[in-house]
TORSELO-580033 format. One record per atom (N, C-alpha, C): residue in one letter; x, y, z. Coordinates in steps of 0.02 Angstrom, whole numbers, padded with zeros to 5 digits, always signed. Example, Ala and Ser with C-alpha at 12.3 -4.5 7.8 and 13.67 -1.06 7.14 Angstrom:
a+00660-00284+00390;a+00615-00225+00390;a+00660-00165+00390;s+00642-00112+00354;s+00684-00053+00357;s+00645+00002+00394;
***
This chain:
m+03174+04262+01226;m+03160+04231+01291;m+03138+04158+01281;p+03184+04113+01262;p+03166+04044+01245;p+03134+04006+01302;v+03147+04025+01366;v+03119+03988+01422;v+03043+03988+01420;l+03013+04043+01397;l+02940+04046+01393;l+02914+03996+01342;y+02952+03989+01289;y+02934+03944+01235;y+02941+03871+01257;i+02993+03857+01296;i+03005+03788+01319;i+02953+03764+01369;r+02930+03811+01412;r+02884+03790+01465;r+02818+03763+01436;g+02798+03788+01378;g+02736+03764+01349;g+02747+03711+01295;e+02807+03685+01290;e+02825+03642+01234;e+02781+03581+01228;e+02764+03550+01283;e+02727+03488+01280;e+02656+03498+01254;f+02633+03561+01251;f+02565+03574+01229;f+02561+03596+01157;l+02619+03603+01123;l+02620+03634+01057;l+02639+03585+01002;t+02609+03595+00943;t+02630+03559+00884;t+02692+03593+00856;t+02727+03560+00809;t+02787+03589+00779;t+02770+03654+00744;e+02713+03655+00709;e+02693+03715+00672;e+02680+03772+00720;n+02646+03759+00776;n+02630+03811+00824;n+02693+03837+00858;k+02741+03792+00870;k+02804+03814+00900;k+02838+03865+00856;d+02838+03851+00790;d+02870+03898+00743;d+02834+03965+00743;n+02767+03963+00745;n+02729+04024+00744;n+02742+04066+00807;i+02742+04032+00865;i+02753+04069+00928;i+02824+04096+00931;g+02871+04062+00900;g+02940+04083+00903;g+02956+04144+00860;r+02912+04162+00815;r+02926+04217+00769;r+02889+04280+00789;l+02924+04327+00814;l+02895+04392+00827;l+02903+04434+00764;s+02851+04469+00745;s+02850+04503+00680;s+02900+04560+00675;r+02917+04578+00613;r+02962+04634+00601;r+02933+04698+00630;n+02867+04708+00621;n+02835+04768+00648;n+02841+04771+00724;f+02832+04713+00757;f+02838+04713+00830;f+02909+04732+00852;k+02959+04703+00819;k+03028+04719+00836;k+03044+04792+00824;l+03018+04818+00768;l+03030+04888+00751;l+02994+04935+00800;q+02933+04917+00817;q+02895+04957+00865;q+02928+04956+00934;t+02955+04899+00953;t+02990+04893+01017;t+03054+04935+01016;s+03088+04937+00959;s+03148+04979+00953;s+03130+05053+00957;t+03073+05071+00927;t+03049+05139+00931;t+03035+05159+01004;a+03001+05114+01039;a+02986+05126+01109;a+03050+05131+01151;f+03099+05090+01134;f+03163+05090+01171;f+03197+05158+01166;t+03203+05184+01106;t+03238+05248+01097;t+03199+05306+01127;s+03133+05307+01116;s+03093+05362+01143;s+03092+05361+01219;h+03092+05300+01248;h+03089+05297+01321;h+03156+05315+01353;i+03211+05306+01317;i+03274+05332+01342;i+03268+05408+01351;g+03241+05441+01299;g+03232+05513+01303;g+03184+05533+01358;e+03128+05497+01363;e+03077+05512+01414;e+03105+05503+01484;s+03148+05452+01493;s+03178+05440+01559;s+03226+05496+01577;i+03264+05520+01527;i+03308+05577+01539;i+03266+05637+01562;a+03211+05649+01526;a+03169+05707+01542;a+03136+05700+01610;s+03112+05639+01625;s+03076+05629+01688;s+03120+05645+01748;i+03184+05628+01743;i+03230+05642+01799;i+03262+05711+01793;l+03290+05725+01733;l+03328+05787+01725;l+03283+05848+01729;f+03226+05847+01695;f+03181+05905+01697;f+03156+05916+01768;l+03137+05862+01802;l+03113+05869+01871;l+03169+05894+01916;w+03229+05869+01906;w+03287+05890+01946;w+03301+05965+01935;i+03298+05987+01872;i+03309+06058+01857;i+03256+06101+01892;i+03193+06079+01889;i+03139+06117+01922;i+03151+06121+01997;l+03169+06065+02029;l+03180+06065+02101;l+03240+06107+02121;i+03294+06105+02080;i+03354+06144+02096;i+03342+06218+02083;y+03311+06234+02026;y+03302+06304+02007;y+03247+06339+02047;s+03196+06301+02069;s+03140+06333+02104;s+03139+06318+02179;n+03174+06264+02199;n+03175+06242+02269;n+03104+06231+02295;s+03062+06200+02253;s+02991+06191+02271;s+02968+06121+02253;s+02951+06081+02304;s+02924+06014+02291;s+02853+06020+02262;i+02818+06076+02277;i+02751+06086+02249;i+02754+06095+02174;l+02803+06134+02150;l+02812+06142+02077;l+02832+06075+02046;g+02873+06036+02083;g+02891+05970+02058;g+02830+05925+02051;g+02786+05927+02101;g+02725+05888+02097;g+02680+05913+02041;l+02677+05979+02031;l+02636+06008+01978;l+02662+05986+01909;y+02728+05983+01902;y+02758+05961+01839;y+02735+05890+01821;g+02739+05845+01870;g+02715+05777+01858;g+02640+05775+01848;g+02604+05816+01886;g+02531+05816+01883;g+02504+05841+01816;i+02536+05891+01787;i+02513+05917+01723;i+02519+05864+01668;g+02575+05829+01669;g+02584+05776+01619;g+02530+05723+01623;f+02515+05701+01684;f+02463+05651+01694;f+02394+05680+01681;g+02384+05742+01703;g+02318+05773+01698;g+02294+05782+01627;l+02340+05794+01581;l+02320+05801+01511;l+02289+05736+01483;g+02299+05681+01520;g+02270+05618+01499;g+02194+05619+01497;l+02164+05672+01526;l+02091+05680+01522;l+02067+05686+01450;l+02113+05705+01406;l+02095+05715+01335;l+02102+05651+01294;y+02123+05596+01325;y+02136+05535+01287;y+02074+05511+01248;l+02017+05508+01282;l+01957+05479+01249;l+01933+05521+01190;p+01924+05588+01198;p+01904+05625+01139;p+01954+05623+01082;i+02019+05621+01099;i+02069+05617+01047;i+02066+05549+01012;s+02054+05496+01050;s+02049+05430+01020;s+01989+05425+00973;f+01934+05456+00994;f+01875+05458+00950;f+01893+05493+00885;y+01931+05547+00890;y+01952+05584+00830;y+01999+05542+00787;t+02050+05511+00818;t+02098+05473+00780;t+02068+05410+00749;s+02016+05382+00780;s+01984+05322+00752;s+01950+05337+00686;r+01935+05401+00674;r+01903+05422+00611;r+01953+05443+00557;i+02017+05444+00574;i+02068+05465+00527;i+02097+05405+00490;e+02107+05411+00426;e+02131+05355+00386;e+02207+05346+00394;n+02246+05399+00388;n+02318+05392+00391;n+02343+05407+00462;k+02337+05358+00505;k+02356+05368+00575;k+02432+05374+00583;k+02469+05339+00541;k+02542+05341+00545;k+02568+05412+00533;r+02540+05446+00484;r+02561+05515+00470;r+02547+05560+00530;l+02490+05549+00562;l+02472+05589+00620;l+02522+05579+00677;v+02540+05516+00690;v+02588+05500+00743;v+02655+05533+00729;i+02678+05528+00667;i+02744+05557+00649;i+02743+05633+00658;k+02688+05665+00638;k+02683+05738+00644;k+02690+05761+00716;y+02654+05728+00761;y+02655+05750+00830;y+02719+05730+00866;q+02750+05675+00845;q+02816+05658+00873;q+02867+05711+00852;t+02859+05737+00792;t+02904+05790+00769;t+02895+05853+00809;f+02832+05872+00824;f+02819+05930+00867;f+02854+05922+00934;g+02849+05862+00963;g+02880+05849+01028;g+02956+05856+01025;t+02985+05831+00971;t+03057+05835+00963;t+03080+05908+00959;v+03042+05948+00922;v+03059+06019+00916;v+03052+06055+00983;s+03004+06034+01024;s+02994+06067+01089;s+03054+06057+01135;v+03089+06001+01126;v+03149+05989+01166;v+03204+06039+01147;l+03206+06056+01083;l+03254+06107+01061;l+03239+06174+01095;l+03175+06188+01106;l+03155+06250+01141;l+03187+06253+01210;v+03183+06197+01247;v+03213+06195+01314;v+03289+06206+01310;l+03319+06173+01261;l+03392+06179+01253;l+03412+06252+01240;g+03373+06286+01197;g+03389+06356+01183;g+03381+06400+01244;v+03327+06389+01282;v+03315+06431+01341;v+03367+06418+01395;l+03392+06356+01399;l+03444+06340+01448;l+03505+06385+01440;f+03520+06403+01378;f+03579+06445+01365;f+03571+06516+01390;t+03508+06537+01403;t+03497+06605+01430;t+03518+06609+01503;g+03515+06551+01538;g+03534+06550+01609;g+03482+06581+01656;i+03424+06600+01630;i+03372+06629+01671;i+03328+06573+01699;h+03332+06561+01763;h+03301+06503+01794;h+03225+06500+01783;s+03192+06556+01791;s+03119+06556+01784;s+03099+06539+01713;f+03136+06564+01663;f+03120+06548+01593;f+03132+06474+01578;v+03185+06446+01609;v+03200+06375+01599;v+03143+06332+01626;v+03119+06348+01685;v+03064+06311+01715;v+03001+06315+01672;i+02986+06375+01648;i+02928+06384+01605;i+02934+06343+01541;s+02994+06345+01510;s+03004+06308+01447;s+02997+06233+01458;i+03017+06208+01516;i+03009+06137+01531;i+02935+06119+01536;f+02895+06162+01568;f+02823+06150+01572;f+02792+06150+01502;v+02813+06197+01460;v+02786+06201+01392;v+02803+06139+01352;s+02866+06119+01356;s+02888+06059+01320;s+02851+05997+01345;s+02841+05992+01410;s+02805+05935+01438;s+02734+05931+01411;i+02702+05989+01405;i+02633+05990+01379;i+02632+05967+01306;i+02680+05990+01266;i+02683+05970+01195;i+02698+05896+01189;l+02746+05871+01227;l+02764+05800+01224;l+02706+05756+01246;t+02672+05777+01299;t+02616+05738+01324;t+02559+05737+01274;t+02546+05793+01241;t+02494+05795+01190;t+02509+05747+01133;g+02573+05745+01113;g+02593+05697+01062;g+02582+05625+01085;a+02596+05612+01148;a+02585+05544+01175;a+02511+05527+01177;l+02469+05578+01190;l+02396+05566+01191;l+02373+05538+01124;i+02403+05563+01071;i+02384+05541+01004;i+02417+05476+00985;a+02482+05470+00999;a+02521+05412+00976;a+02508+05348+01016;s+02501+05355+01081;s+02498+05295+01124;s+02440+05248+01107;p+02377+05273+01102;p+02323+05226+01085;p+02331+05195+01016;i+02358+05233+00969;i+02369+05207+00902;i+02422+05152+00903;h+02476+05164+00939;h+02528+05112+00946;h+02499+05050+00979;s+02455+05060+01028;s+02424+05003+01062;s+02382+04963+01014;m+02343+04997+00972;m+02302+04963+00923;m+02346+04925+00873;w+02401+04956+00852;w+02448+04922+00807;w+02478+04860+00840;l+02494+04866+00905;l+02525+04810+00940;l+02479+04750+00941;g+02414+04762+00948;g+02366+04707+00944;g+02368+04671+00878;e+02388+04706+00825;e+02396+04677+00758;e+02463+04642+00751;f+02515+04670+00782;f+02583+04645+00773;f+02598+04580+00811;v+02558+04566+00865;v+02573+04509+00909;v+02514+04460+00909;k+02529+04396+00901;k+02477+04344+00905;k+02461+04329+00979;k+02400+04305+00990;k+02378+04293+01059;k+02424+04244+01095;e+02449+04193+01059;e+02493+04143+01091;e+02560+04174+01112;q+02576+04233+01084;q+02641+04265+01098;q+02636+04318+01152;y+02576+04329+01179;y+02566+04386+01224;y+02616+04389+01280;h+02621+04335+01320;h+02664+04339+01379;h+02737+04350+01359;r+02758+04314+01308;r+02828+04322+01286;r+02841+04393+01261;a+02796+04418+01219;a+02806+04484+01190;a+02802+04539+01243;f+02754+04534+01289;f+02747+04586+01339;f+02802+04584+01391;s+02826+04524+01407;s+02884+04519+01452;s+02945+04552+01420;l+02954+04539+01355;l+03010+04570+01320;l+03003+04646+01320;r+02943+04670+01308;r+02933+04743+01307;r+02946+04774+01376;y+02927+04740+01429;y+02940+04767+01496;y+03015+04767+01511;m+03050+04716+01488;m+03123+04715+01497;m+03156+04771+01458;v+03134+04781+01397;v+03161+04835+01356;v+03145+04903+01387;h+03084+04909+01413;h+03064+04971+01447;h+03109+04985+01506;s+03123+04934+01547;s+03166+04944+01605;s+03238+04958+01585;a+03262+04923+01532;a+03330+04935+01508;a+03338+05007+01483;s+03288+05031+01445;s+03292+05100+01420;s+03287+05149+01478;s+03249+05131+01530;s+03244+05175+01589;s+03310+05179+01625;i+03346+05122+01629;i+03412+05123+01661;i+03460+05167+01623;i+03461+05159+01556;i+03506+05199+01514;i+03489+05273+01521;g+03424+05289+01514;g+03403+05359+01519;g+03417+05388+01588;s+03404+05348+01640;s+03416+05372+01709;s+03489+05384+01721;a+03531+05337+01697;a+03604+05346+01705;a+03628+05409+01670;i+03604+05419+01609;i+03624+05479+01572;i+03601+05542+01609;a+03538+05541+01633;a+03511+05598+01668;a+03552+05614+01731;g+03569+05562+01770;g+03608+05573+01831;g+03677+05601+01816;i+03709+05573+01766;i+03776+05598+01748;i+03773+05669+01722;m+03723+05683+01680;m+03717+05751+01652;m+03695+05801+01705;a+03657+05778+01756;a+03638+05823+01811;a+03701+05846+01849;y+03752+05804+01849;y+03814+05820+01883;y+03859+05863+01839;f+03863+05846+01774;f+03911+05880+01730;f+03879+05938+01691;s+03824+05925+01657;s+03796+05978+01614;s+03724+05963+01595;f+03679+06009+01612;f+03609+06003+01591;f+03603+06005+01515;y+03647+06045+01483;y+03642+06054+01410;y+03652+05988+01373;y+03702+05949+01392;y+03715+05886+01358;y+03657+05837+01368;g+03628+05838+01429;g+03572+05793+01442;g+03512+05807+01398;v+03495+05871+01390;v+03439+05890+01348;v+03455+05875+01275;t+03518+05883+01254;t+03538+05867+01186;t+03529+05793+01171;i+03548+05750+01218;i+03539+05678+01208;i+03465+05660+01205;f+03424+05694+01246;f+03352+05685+01243;f+03326+05701+01173;f+03348+05756+01145;f+03327+05775+01078;f+03346+05722+01026;v+03408+05697+01030;v+03431+05647+00981;v+03389+05583+00987;a+03374+05562+01049;a+03334+05501+01059;a+03265+05509+01028;m+03234+05567+01037;m+03167+05580+01009;m+03170+05581+00933;l+03223+05608+00905;l+03231+05611+00832;l+03238+05541+00803;i+03278+05498+00835;i+03286+05429+00811;i+03220+05391+00815;s+03183+05401+00869;s+03119+05368+00878;s+03070+05387+00823;t+03070+05451+00805;t+03026+05474+00751;t+03044+05443+00685;i+03108+05438+00671;i+03132+05407+00609;i+03111+05333+00606;l+03118+05297+00662;l+03099+05226+00664;l+03024+05217+00654;t+02985+05265+00679;t+02912+05260+00671;t+02893+05263+00597;t+02931+05300+00557;t+02916+05304+00485;t+02925+05237+00450;m+02960+05191+00482;m+02974+05125+00451;m+02922+05073+00468;l+02875+05088+00514;l+02822+05040+00531;l+02773+05033+00473;k+02745+04972+00466;k+02698+04959+00412;k+02635+04923+00439;p+02593+04959+00477;p+02531+04928+00503;p+02482+04917+00446;k+02446+04861+00448;k+02399+04844+00395;k+02334+04884+00401;n+02312+04898+00462;n+02247+04930+00472;n+02252+05006+00481;d+02308+05035+00459;d+02320+05106+00470;d+02270+05151+00433;n+02248+05129+00375;n+02204+05170+00334;n+02131+05149+00338;i+02113+05111+00391;i+02044+05090+00400;i+02011+05131+00454;p+01965+05177+00435;p+01931+05217+00486;p+01876+05177+00520;a+01849+05204+00574;a+01794+05170+00608;a+01736+05159+00560;q+01705+05099+00564;q+01654+05081+00515;q+01586+05111+00532;e+01572+05122+00596;e+01506+05146+00616;e+01508+05221+00627;n+01459+05255+00599;n+01456+05328+00604;n+01417+05348+00667;k+01447+05340+00724;k+01415+05356+00788;k+01447+05419+00817;g+01410+05451+00862;g+01437+05508+00898;g+01486+05487+00951;f+01520+05537+00981;f+01572+05522+01031;f+01544+05483+01090;r+01491+05509+01121;r+01464+05477+01181;r+01440+05406+01167;e+01406+05396+01111;e+01380+05330+01094;e+01436+05281+01081;s+01488+05304+01045;s+01544+05259+01029;s+01581+05237+01092;i+01595+05285+01136;i+01632+05269+01198;i+01590+05224+01243;s+01526+05241+01250;s+01482+05201+01294;s+01478+05129+01272;k+01471+05119+01206;k+01466+05051+01180;k+01531+05013+01191;a+01587+05046+01180;a+01652+05013+01185;a+01670+04994+01257;l+01646+05034+01306;l+01667+05025+01375;l+01610+05002+01421;a+01555+04979+01391;a+01497+04961+01432;a+01505+04897+01471;d+01549+04853+01449;d+01557+04787+01480;d+01580+04794+01553;k+01551+04754+01597;k+01568+04756+01669;k+01640+04736+01681;t+01665+04689+01641;t+01734+04667+01647;t+01782+04725+01635;i+01768+04763+01583;i+01810+04821+01566;i+01810+04872+01622;k+01751+04884+01651;k+01746+04933+01705;k+01788+04912+01766;q+01784+04848+01783;q+01824+04823+01840;q+01899+04826+01825;y+01917+04809+01763;y+01987+04812+01742;y+02014+04883+01747;l+01976+04932+01722;l+01998+05001+01722;l+02006+05028+01792;l+01958+05014+01835;l+01961+05038+01904;l+02022+05011+01941;t+02033+04946+01932;t+02087+04913+01970;t+02156+04931+01944;t+02166+04926+01878;t+02234+04934+01850;t+02251+05006+01835;a+02203+05044+01806;a+02218+05112+01785;a+02219+05161+01844;l+02169+05156+01887;l+02164+05204+01942;l+02208+05186+02001;f+02201+05126+02027;f+02237+05107+02088;f+02309+05084+02075;e+02317+05035+02030;e+02383+05004+02021;e+02434+05054+01994;n+02414+05096+01947;n+02462+05144+01919;n+02479+05199+01968;s+02436+05211+02017;s+02450+05263+02067;s+02505+05242+02115;i+02520+05177+02118;i+02573+05154+02163;i+02639+05187+02145;g+02657+05185+02081;g+02722+05211+02061;g+02720+05280+02029;a+02661+05311+02027;a+02654+05375+01991;a+02702+05429+02016;s+02712+05431+02081;s+02753+05484+02111;s+02823+05460+02130;m+02845+05402+02105;m+02907+05373+02128;m+02968+05416+02113;y+02970+05446+02052;y+03025+05491+02036;y+03029+05548+02086;l+02972+05579+02099;l+02970+05636+02146;l+02992+05614+02216;i+02968+05557+02239;i+02985+05534+02307;i+03059+05520+02313;v+03087+05485+02263;v+03158+05467+02266;v+03202+05529+02260;e+03184+05576+02217;e+03224+05636+02210;e+03222+05679+02274;e+03164+05683+02305;e+03159+05719+02369;e+03199+05683+02423;l+03199+05616+02422;l+03238+05578+02470;l+03312+05594+02463;v+03336+05598+02401;v+03407+05614+02389;v+03423+05686+02411;l+03377+05732+02396;l+03389+05802+02415;l+03391+05810+02491;i+03351+05772+02526;i+03346+05779+02599;i+03397+05737+02636;s+03407+05675+02614;s+03447+05627+02654;s+03516+05611+02625;f+03527+05625+02561;f+03590+05603+02531;f+03627+05660+02496;s+03628+05718+02528;s+03671+05774+02509;s+03660+05800+02438;k+03600+05794+02412;k+03583+05819+02345;k+03630+05791+02291;s+03651+05729+02300;s+03700+05700+02254;s+03667+05671+02192;p+03684+05696+02131;p+03658+05667+02069;p+03677+05593+02062;l+03736+05575+02087;l+03757+05505+02083;l+03712+05461+02125;a+03697+05484+02186;a+03652+05446+02230;a+03583+05439+02198;l+03559+05492+02166;l+03495+05490+02132;l+03496+05439+02076;t+03548+05443+02035;t+03553+05398+01977;t+03553+05325+01998;l+03592+05309+02050;l+03597+05239+02071;l+03531+05213+02098;l+03494+05254+02135;l+03429+05232+02161;l+03379+05220+02106;i+03377+05265+02057;i+03332+05256+02000;i+03351+05194+01960;v+03417+05185+01950;v+03441+05128+01912;v+03424+05062+01945;v+03430+05058+02011;v+03416+04994+02044;v+03342+04976+02040;i+03298+05028+02039;i+03227+05014+02030;i+03215+04982+01962;f+03245+05011+01910;f+03235+04984+01843;f+03274+04920+01830;a+03328+04910+01869;a+03363+04845+01865;a+03315+04791+01890;g+03279+04807+01943;g+03227+04761+01965;g+03174+04751+01912;g+03162+04805+01872;g+03114+04801+01817;g+03136+04756+01761;i+03200+04741+01757;i+03224+04691+01708;i+03219+04621+01737;v+03238+04615+01800;v+03237+04549+01833;v+03166+04522+01837;g+03118+04565+01854;g+03048+04542+01862;g+03021+04507+01801;p+03018+04541+01742;p+02992+04507+01682;p+03035+04448+01661;a+03101+04451+01675;a+03145+04396+01655;a+03128+04331+01691;v+03105+04336+01754;v+03089+04276+01792;v+03014+04261+01792;s+02975+04303+01758;s+02902+04294+01760;s+02880+04230+01726;s+02924+04201+01685;s+02906+04137+01652;s+02893+04082+01703;i+02923+04088+01762;i+02913+04039+01815;i+02840+04037+01836;f+02808+04097+01832;f+02738+04104+01853;f+02692+04115+01794;q+02716+04097+01734;q+02680+04117+01673;q+02608+04091+01670;h+02599+04028+01684;h+02534+03997+01675;h+02490+04006+01737;g+02425+04018+01726;g+02379+04022+01782;g+02337+04085+01781;n+02302+04097+01836;n+02254+04151+01840;n+02287+04218+01852;i+02273+04267+01809;i+02305+04332+01813;i+02285+04369+01876;r+02220+04366+01893;r+02195+04403+01951;r+02229+04380+02015;k+02235+04315+02025;k+02267+04289+02086;k+02340+04311+02091;k+02375+04310+02034;k+02445+04330+02035;k+02453+04402+02057;n+02410+04446+02031;n+02417+04517+02045;n+02393+04535+02115;i+02349+04495+02144;i+02331+04506+02214;i+02394+04495+02258;v+02428+04440+02246;v+02488+04424+02285;v+02542+04477+02273;l+02553+04496+02210;l+02607+04543+02195;l+02592+04612+02225;s+02529+04633+02225;s+02511+04698+02255;s+02527+04698+02330;i+02513+04643+02363;i+02526+04637+02435;i+02602+04637+02448;l+02640+04604+02405;l+02712+04601+02414;l+02746+04668+02405;i+02715+04714+02367;i+02744+04780+02357;i+02746+04820+02423;i+02696+04810+02465;i+02687+04852+02525;i+02749+04855+02569;p+02778+04797+02591;p+02837+04803+02635;p+02898+04834+02602;t+02905+04827+02536;t+02964+04856+02503;t+02963+04932+02507;l+02903+04962+02513;l+02898+05034+02518;l+02894+05058+02590;m+02857+05021+02632;m+02848+05042+02702;m+02913+05044+02741;i+02960+05002+02721;i+03022+04996+02761;i+03072+05052+02747;v+03068+05084+02689;v+03119+05133+02668;v+03128+05190+02719;p+03076+05221+02746;p+03086+05276+02793;p+03124+05256+02857;f+03126+05191+02871;f+03160+05168+02932;f+03233+05148+02920;l+03256+05155+02858;l+03324+05134+02841;l+03371+05194+02840;d+03427+05188+02876;d+03477+05241+02878;d+03531+05230+02826;s+03540+05168+02804;s+03593+05151+02758;s+03570+05160+02686;y+03612+05194+02646;y+03598+05202+02575;y+03593+05135+02540;l+03636+05087+02559;l+03636+05021+02528;l+03570+04985+02541;l+03545+04990+02603;l+03482+04956+02620;l+03423+04988+02583;v+03425+05054+02576;v+03373+05088+02537;v+03374+05063+02465;a+03434+05057+02436;a+03441+05033+02367;a+03414+04961+02360;i+03428+04919+02409;i+03404+04849+02407;i+03328+04847+02410;s+03299+04888+02453;s+03226+04889+02460;s+03193+04914+02396;l+03222+04965+02365;l+03193+04991+02303;l+03203+04942+02245;f+03258+04904+02247;f+03268+04851+02197;f+03213+04799+02203;a+03198+04780+02265;a+03144+04731+02277;a+03078+04758+02252;y+03066+04823+02264;y+03005+04855+02238;y+03002+04849+02162;g+03058+04863+02129;g+03060+04859+02056;g+03046+04790+02030;v+03073+04739+02064;v+03061+04669+02043;v+02988+04651+02048;v+02959+04664+02106;v+02889+04643+02118;v+02841+04683+02073;a+02852+04749+02068;a+02807+04790+02028;a+02809+04770+01954;s+02868+04754+01929;s+02874+04737+01858;s+02850+04666+01843;l+02850+04622+01894;l+02822+04555+01884;l+02749+04559+01862;a+02713+04608+01889;a+02642+04614+01874;a+02630+04640+01803;g+02679+04676+01776;g+02669+04710+01712;g+02646+04666+01654;p+02683+04612+01638;p+02661+04570+01582;p+02593+04539+01591;f+02574+04525+01653;f+02508+04496+01666;f+02453+04547+01653;v+02464+04609+01675;v+02414+04662+01663;v+02408+04675+01588;e+02465+04676+01553;e+02465+04689+01481;e+02428+04633+01444;s+02439+04572+01464;s+02404+04515+01433;s+02329+04521+01445;l+02310+04541+01504;l+02239+04552+01521;l+02209+04605+01476;h+02247+04659+01465;h+02224+04715+01424;h+02206+04693+01354;y+02249+04651+01324;y+02238+04630+01255;y+02191+04570+01249;q+02174+04539+01304;q+02123+04486+01302;q+02053+04516+01307;i+02048+04574+01338;i+01982+04604+01351;i+01952+04636+01289;a+01995+04665+01246;a+01968+04702+01188;a+02013+04694+01128;e+01987+04713+01069;e+02026+04711+01007;e+01999+04764+00959;g+02039+04780+00908;g+02017+04827+00856;g+02002+04897+00884;e+01947+04927+00860;e+01928+04994+00881;e+01914+04997+00956;q+01885+04943+00983;q+01871+04941+01055;q+01936+04943+01095;l+01989+04912+01068;l+02054+04914+01101;l+02081+04985+01103;l+02071+05022+01049;l+02093+05092+01048;l+02058+05132+01102;y+01992+05123+01109;y+01954+05158+01161;y+01973+05134+01231;l+01984+05069+01238;l+02004+05042+01303;l+02071+05072+01325;t+02119+05073+01279;t+02184+05102+01295;t+02177+05175+01315;s+02136+05211+01278;s+02126+05282+01293;s+02092+05292+01360;a+02042+05251+01374;a+02008+05256+01439;a+02057+05239+01495;h+02099+05189+01483;h+02150+05170+01533;h+02197+05228+01546;r+02220+05260+01492;r+02266+05317+01500;r+02231+05376+01534;t+02167+05386+01518;t+02129+05441+01549;t+02124+05432+01624;i+02103+05373+01644;i+02095+05359+01716;i+02162+05359+01751;t+02213+05332+01717;t+02281+05335+01744;t+02301+05408+01755;g+02286+05450+01706;g+02303+05521+01712;g+02270+05554+01771;i+02205+05539+01780;i+02168+05569+01836;i+02200+05546+01903;g+02208+05481+01910;g+02235+05454+01973;g+02306+05475+01986;s+02347+05470+01934;s+02418+05485+01942;s+02430+05560+01954;a+02393+05603+01917;a+02401+05675+01926;a+02382+05694+01998;t+02326+05667+02021;t+02304+05681+02089;t+02355+05657+02140;t+02381+05596+02127;t+02430+05567+02173;t+02494+05607+02177;v+02521+05626+02118;v+02585+05662+02117;v+02578+05730+02151;i+02525+05766+02136;i+02515+05832+02168;i+02505+05824+02243;m+02465+05774+02263;m+02453+05760+02333;m+02518+05742+02369;v+02559+05700+02338;v+02622+05681+02369;v+02669+05740+02374;g+02672+05782+02322;g+02714+05841+02324;g+02696+05887+02382;i+02632+05898+02392;i+02608+05940+02447;i+02622+05906+02515;a+02609+05840+02518;a+02619+05803+02580;a+02692+05804+02601;i+02737+05795+02553;i+02809+05797+02569;i+02829+05866+02596;k+02800+05918+02566;k+02816+05986+02587;k+02801+05996+02662;f+02746+05967+02685;f+02723+05980+02754;f+02741+05924+02803;f+02749+05861+02778;f+02758+05805+02824;f+02823+05766+02813;g+02862+05785+02763;g+02925+05751+02750;g+02919+05696+02698;v+02975+05671+02675;v+02976+05624+02619;v+02947+05556+02637;s+02947+05537+02701;s+02921+05471+02721;s+02849+05461+02701;i+02810+05515+02703;i+02739+05509+02687;i+02728+05486+02615;g+02775+05502+02570;g+02769+05481+02501;g+02770+05406+02494;f+02815+05373+02531;f+02819+05300+02530;f+02756+05269+02559;y+02729+05299+02612;y+02669+05272+02644;y+02608+05277+02597;i+02604+05333+02561;i+02548+05341+02514;i+02551+05289+02458;s+02611+05277+02431;s+02618+05227+02378;s+02601+05157+02405;a+02623+05141+02466;a+02606+05077+02496;a+02531+05070+02506;a+02498+05125+02524;a+02425+05123+02533;a+02390+05106+02468;f+02415+05133+02413;f+02386+05117+02348;f+02397+05044+02329;a+02453+05015+02350;a+02464+04944+02337;a+02412+04902+02374;f+02397+04921+02436;f+02346+04885+02475;f+02277+04892+02442;i+02260+04953+02421;i+02196+04964+02388;i+02191+04924+02324;t+02246+04919+02287;t+02247+04879+02225;t+02232+04806+02239;a+02263+04778+02291;a+02250+04708+02309;a+02177+04697+02325;v+02148+04742+02365;v+02077+04737+02382;v+02033+04742+02320;s+02051+04787+02275;s+02011+04796+02214;s+02013+04733+02171;y+02071+04701+02165;y+02076+04638+02128;y+02032+04585+02160;i+02033+04581+02226;i+01992+04532+02262;i+01918+04542+02246;l+01896+04605+02243;l+01825+04620+02231;l+01805+04615+02158;s+01855+04615+02113;s+01840+04614+02041;s+01830+04542+02016;k+01771+04515+02029;k+01756+04445+02013;k+01757+04432+01938;e+01741+04483+01897;e+01739+04473+01825;e+01808+04458+01796;l+01861+04476+01831;l+01928+04466+01805;l+01956+04396+01818;k+01920+04356+01856;k+01946+04290+01875;k+01947+04241+01817;k+01914+04257+01761;k+01910+04211+01705;k+01970+04216+01658;f+02016+04263+01670;f+02072+04273+01624;f+02135+04240+01650;n+02169+04205+01604;n+02230+04168+01621;n+02284+04182+01570;t+02346+04172+01591;t+02401+04174+01543;t+02412+04103+01517;t+02433+04099+01454;t+02441+04034+01422;t+02513+04020+01406;
***
């Protein structure tokens, strides 16, 4: 993304330009790992949920499926405390990624039985195993990322990661939609291959601080309290983890229910709507360089407010094309905020504190998102799919208000 580099050119020496221009091998490899694993996760997020909705005809079970995945995030902090004491973190990550990969084979095997109830149960089991692996791997990857990227590279690196994330989501969503039409078996097989490739790529990472355990011999409560005691961290977690992540937590469920109710249960219609959201997710970070410099808090107040009309208008649209355009706009605006939030995350903490911060963020995200997905699933059951869009828009409004009240966050800027 050379445009980000050019915008700051007048402020940089030749040596600094060279340093900012070089993203490390570990960062590129880690981003490739995330790309392949997220293709698989995107397939699962759509295809597994689609199978549950088709086989069970229950939006409540669909909401429970999403809620269980988020709800397990309650274990992030104790697991992070445990992993911070382990010397070979890379081996731990690889082991649990392998467990997750094998669990996908379980679903594939059960699919061949053709027994719907067993298939639904196997999907829940696999989701629990995959999520547990993510509980362990995600904070460690976050800590490694803080090592792999220099502070001057934050916006460029995080914008690139968000674009890669959206691109992998498009690929995974397209595969899931096509496989939902042709064959569930092939879709799950591709998911398995993506997870296998991601695990292999993880073995090639070479983090420098992988074998350094926590230096202070403190108990769990004392370690967590010390790491998260800062008022700035508390405001950041409340605003971004609880409120902001709840905006899109139930988006898969809402869109799939919309397709089932309004667009003839068409896998093609589902695929295209998911794809346009993530296409917006590529456009957003790509143009974020225009707004790169300045106060992060102010940017995200504006972006949170702009999300509201993109969601509120959907229930009033009869045309599939207009729905797609509105969801594309949602994807653009929501993803614009991503690199700024990520930059804020890595400015607030580093080292072991970063590991705990990431875990706390995931924990609170899990609580908020699990509650939101289950609530939306129940609300759709009794009030129709429109209520899902209204709930997400309400969270966007709450996020904007929370940013306004979070005075401690006003000191952080992108460079």
